[in-house]
Structures are given as structure tokens and as C-alpha cells.
N, C-alpha and C positions, 0 to 999 in steps of 0.2 A: 431249587437250584438254581445257581448263578450260568447265567446264557453266557453260551461260549462265544469268544470274541476271535474273529481269524477278520483275512484280509480281503478275501475272495468276494468279486462283487457279486451279489444275488443275480443281477440281471445280465452282466457281460454277455455282449451276443457273440463273443468270440468262444466263450465256453461253452453257452447253447449251441454253435454250430459243432463243434468237436463233440457233445455229448450226443446229438443226432447221427453225427458219421460213425460213432463208436457204435451206436445202437443199432446202426443198420448193417455194415460189414467188421464190426471189432476192431483192436489198436492195428493190428499190423498190416491191415489194407485200410487204413487210414493214413491220408498224406494232408501234408500244410496246405496243398494247393487246392486238395477237396474242403478244407478248413475256411478258405478263404474265400472261395466261391462263395460257400453256404455262407458266411458270415456277411458277403459284402465287399471285405477289403482287399487290399494287396498283400501278395504273399513276402512284399519287405514288411510293411505293418507286423506280421506275425513273428518275422526275425528279430524285430528290436526289442521284443519282450521272451519268445520265447525259440530256441536254438534247434528245438525237433520234435517231433509229433510226443515222444515220452515225457518230454519237459511240460507241454501243455497237457497233457491228460494227467499228469502228477498235479499240476493245478485245477483240472476238473475234478478228481476224487477228493483232493481236501475241500473243496468250495460242498460237490454232493454228502460227502461224508459227515458232514458238519452240520448240515441242513437235516438230516437222516436224524442225527444224534438229539438235536436242539429239538424237532419236532417229537420224539418220541420221549420226552423228557415229559415227568407229569407234574400236574399244577399243582404246587403247594397248596396244601387247609390248613386251617388253623387246628394245630395239633397233632398234626403228622409228622412224624419223628424223620431226621435225616437218614438214619435208615431204611425205612419204608422207601422214602424217596432214592433212593443210592438204586436198592432192589429193586424198585420196579421199574426206572431209568433202563436200568440195563436189560432186565428182561426184554421188556419194548425195543431197546433198541437193538438187541441181537435179532430181533423177529423182525424190524423194522429195516435192517441190511440185508438180510436174507432174503427178504424180497423186493428190495429194491433191484429197479430194471438195469441200472448200469453193471453193479455190484454183480448181479447174476452172469451178466454178459459176460463182464471180465472173466467171472471164476469157470464159465461153460468155453469159452474164445481165446483168451489172454491170462490162463492163470499165473503165467510165470512174471507177469506184471507186478503180483502182489507178493511173491518171495521175498525180494528185499524189504520188507515191512515186516516181515515175519521174520526173518533170519537173520539179518544183518543189521538195520538201524531203521528207527523209529521216524516216521512222517511229522508232517505240519499237523494231521489232522488227529493221528494220536496225542500230539503233544497237548494240544488243544484238552481232548478228552483228558488226559491225565489231569492238566489243573482244573478242570470240571471236578472230577472225582476227588482229588486231595481236598478239594475248597468243600466238597461236600464231608468227607472224611473228617476234618477239622471241626463242621457244622456237628457231626454225630459226635465228637466227642465231649463238645460244650454240652451238647442236650442230654450227653450219658445215653445211647442208642448205641454206639457204636465202642467197642472195645477199644482202650488205649494202644497205641502202639504210633511210629514212625509213618506220617500220612501219606509222604509220596510213594514210601515203600507199599503199603495199604492197596494206595490208588494203582501201582501197578500189577500186583498182582490179581486185582480187580479185575483190568484190561487184559493181563492175561489169559482170564480163564474166560471173561467176553468172548475173546478174539477166537479160542480154540471152539467155542461153541459155534458163532459164526461162523468159523469156514470149515469145520470139520462133520456140524451136524448133520446135513445127509447121508455119510455114510456109516451111521449108525442107527438111522429109522429105517424099519420095516413097513413098507405101503401095504394097507390092509390090516395093520393091530394098531389098537386104539392104544395098548400100552406102551406100543414103541414108536408113538406119534410125533410130530415136533412139540406138540404142546403138552406131550406128556413127559417131554423134555424138558421146557420150559418150567413148567412143576419142579424137575430135578434141579434144575440151575436156581428156580428161587429158591431151596431148600440149602444147596450151598452157599448161595450170598449170604443166606439168614444166618446158616450157621457160622459163617468167616465173620462177621460183623459184629454180631451179639459178645454184649459183655460176658 
């Protein structure tokens, strides 16, 4: 799969600082003053790049989500179909997001922060993921492992499925029932994706 390109710095001390603040107290209780102090920069330095904490957290989410998705991608091996890479990458990606400490903190403490990206508009990380998925779908068209179709539409449908599992899976699992565990649902997700993509 083609690596995702993004602009967020992998080692930006300001993004590292806001990550620490959000993990400690959540988004609503994080201030630009807290971030500046933790990053060792002035508040004016922050204001030149970010008008408020939400914008700063948006850039942090873009960095963290793209990194999580990139790490979840399986290494392509000779003979592995594009469909297999897509399916395994999405299943592993859902699991990686659900385990991600920043994602868990936001879902538990500040879930409204995610609503615009679910209900109103796509964010930078979603756009990057769609680019990756569309490219992978086109490779699947070429190697014959993915059914013919509009690659961008197919990519968007795949992301919709993955997002629903990422955001809502915990409402469907039952603790103590192996048949309704997250792992069991990952098996269902794999089946859904395979059947969606198979020619």
C-alpha cells in the first residue's frame, strides 16, 4: 500500500505537548497556556499557528490518526493481492484506533470533538485515508482482486464501514461472551470487507 503523505511533523514539540495535556485532563480543560508551558514556547508563538485549542487538537488528531493508520498497514509480500492488503489494513486499523490512548480519551471525555467528522465534513486524516484506499482499490482493479467500480466511491464506502466499527463497536460487544467479543466482530468486519471487494 502507498504510504500516506501528510504535513504534520512527526516530532513537533507543540503537538507532543498538547497530546500530553489532552491525555492528562481532556480537551475542554486544556488551555493554550498549558500547552505553551509544557512545550517551552510563548503563547504568542502558539497563536501565530493556532487560533485556539480546538485547531491545535485538530492538527494533533491528524498526526496521530495518520500515524496509527500507517502503522496498521501490513507489509506487502510477493503474491499478496491488493484486496488482502486492504482488508487486513482496515481490520488492523480499526483495532489500532480503538486502542489508541488519544482516541480513547477523546471518546470518553470529549466525544463531541469527533462529531463534525462523522456528521458534517471530512477531516485531513480522512482525506489522507481516502487517498490511500482509492489508490489501493485501483491496484485491486489492476490485479483483479477487487471488483470493478468507481475507486473513490468504493474507498468512501470502505471508510464508512471502518468508521462505524471504530466508533460504535463497544456498544455491540458483550464482556464475557467470546462470540460477542471485539475479536469476533473483527472477524465479521473481515467477512464484510472481503464480500464487498471480491469480484
